[in-house]
C-alpha positions in Angstrom: 171.3 176.6 69.6 171.9 172.9 69.9 170.7 170.6 67.7 168.6 169.0 70.0 167.6 172.0 72.1 166.2 173.3 68.2 164.2 169.9 67.9 163.1 170.3 71.6 162.0 173.5 70.8 160.1 172.2 67.5 158.4 169.4 69.5 157.2 171.9 72.2 156.0 174.4 69.6 153.8 171.5 68.0 152.6 170.1 71.1 151.3 173.8 72.3 149.5 174.0 68.9 148.0 171.5 69.4 147.2 171.8 72.5 145.6 175.2 71.6 143.5 173.1 68.7 142.5 170.7 71.4 141.1 173.8 73.9 139.6 175.5 70.9 137.3 172.5 69.5 136.6 171.8 73.6 135.1 175.3 73.6 133.0 174.5 70.6 131.8 171.9 71.5 130.3 172.9 74.5 129.1 175.7 72.7 127.1 173.7 70.7 126.0 171.4 73.3 124.5 174.5 75.4 122.6 175.2 72.2 121.2 172.6 71.8 120.0 171.9 75.7 118.6 175.5 75.6 116.7 175.0 72.5 115.8 171.7 73.7 114.8 173.4 77.0 112.8 176.0 75.7 110.4 174.5 73.7 106.5 174.5 74.7 104.8 172.2 72.5 106.7 169.4 70.9 103.6 168.3 68.8 103.5 168.6 65.3 99.9 169.5 64.0 98.7 169.5 60.5 95.5 168.8 58.8 96.8 166.3 56.4 99.8 164.1 55.8 100.9 162.7 52.7 102.8 159.7 52.6 104.7 159.2 48.9 107.0 156.2 47.3 110.2 156.6 46.1 109.1 157.9 42.8 106.9 161.1 44.7 103.8 159.2 44.0 100.9 159.4 46.8 100.8 156.3 48.9 98.5 157.8 51.9 97.0 160.0 53.1 96.4 161.0 56.9 93.9 163.8 57.6 90.4 165.5 58.1 87.5 164.6 56.0 84.8 166.0 57.4 86.1 166.4 60.6 86.4 162.9 61.1 90.1 161.4 61.1 90.6 159.4 57.8 93.1 157.0 57.1 93.8 156.5 53.0 95.9 153.5 51.5 96.8 154.1 47.2 97.6 151.6 44.8 100.6 152.1 42.9 97.9 153.7 40.1 97.1 156.2 42.1 93.5 154.1 43.3 91.9 154.4 46.4 92.4 150.6 48.1 91.6 150.7 52.0 90.2 153.4 54.1 90.4 153.7 58.1 88.0 156.3 59.1 85.6 157.5 62.8 82.6 158.1 61.0 80.1 159.6 63.2 81.6 158.5 66.3 82.0 154.7 65.2 85.2 153.2 63.6 85.0 151.9 60.0 87.1 150.0 57.8 86.8 149.7 53.5 88.8 147.8 51.2 88.2 149.1 47.6 88.3 146.6 44.4 91.0 147.7 41.9 89.1 150.7 39.9 89.6 152.2 43.6 85.4 153.1 43.6 83.6 149.8 44.3 83.7 148.6 47.9 84.2 145.1 48.4 84.1 145.0 52.2 83.8 147.0 54.9 83.4 146.9 58.7 81.0 147.5 60.1 
């Protein structure tokens, strides 16, 4: 075989290998997209529900809790020492906001 023919044959094999790889990647991408599409369409209820959600800081300390307290929605915000500093709730079908002193127990302001 002439050197030009060998070079051409080698280049053709390389192009064919790359073509097979591209086809394989294309098939995998299509399968992934189909899977995502099918699983996304099969979700019956996209709502996330829980009795409580806790927000923690970078050290893993609790900084906020959103929970049901006495069957009423409540949001409590904590300082870096873990003391309650603010609370937002619905009590007896009326909204309420309370701010607490540094001790985390004594209310210093509330509405209504």
